[in-house]
N, C-alpha and C positions, 0 to 999 in steps of 0.2 A: 504494500500500500504506500510505503514511503516513496518509492521510485515513481509511482503513478502520480502522487501528489506533487512531487518536485517537478515532474514533467509538465504538469499543468502550469506551475509557476513559470518555468522556462518558456512555455508557449505564450503565456500572457505577456511576457517581456519581449517576445518576438524572436527568441532563440530556438528556432525549430529544430536545429541539428541536435542540441542538447535535450530537447523535449523528446524527440524520437528515440534517442539513445536510452533515456530513462523509461519510456514506455516499453521498449524492447526488453530492457532488464526486468521490468515488472512482470512481463509475460514469460520471460525465461525462468523466473523464480516460481511463478504460479501460472501454468499454461491454461488455466480456466478462470482467470481473473477478468471478469466481464468488463469492468470499467476501463481497464487498460486497453482492451480491444476497441472499445467505443472511442476512447480519447485518441488512440492512434489512428483509427479510421477517420475521425474528424480532421485530424492533422493532415492525413493523406488527401482527403477530399477538398478541404478548404484552402490549405496553405500550399500543398505540393501539387495539386491537380492530378493526382494519380488515383483515378476513380476505381479502377479494378482492384487495387490493393485495399482501398477503403471498403469496397463491397465485400471483399474476402474477410476483412476484420469484423464488419457488421454481422456477417453470417456466423462467424465463430462466436460472437457475443450472444447472438440469439440461441445458438446451439447449446452453449454452456449455461445460459440463463434458464432454459427450459429443462435442462438435465438435472438441476438441483432440486 
């Protein structure tokens, strides 16, 4: 959760590279952490313009949300 939260702070400051690194670390530590997938998906969609990667993250978030 710490990496995800720090990623949000970096994203709000406009440091997308550090935000992405933290979201990736949050997912690495807990590959079912729904909020990290959502946040990374938002970063991909809004800031990076990589919509396929965003959709993939949203799908994972939905999958893990409904599996709990």
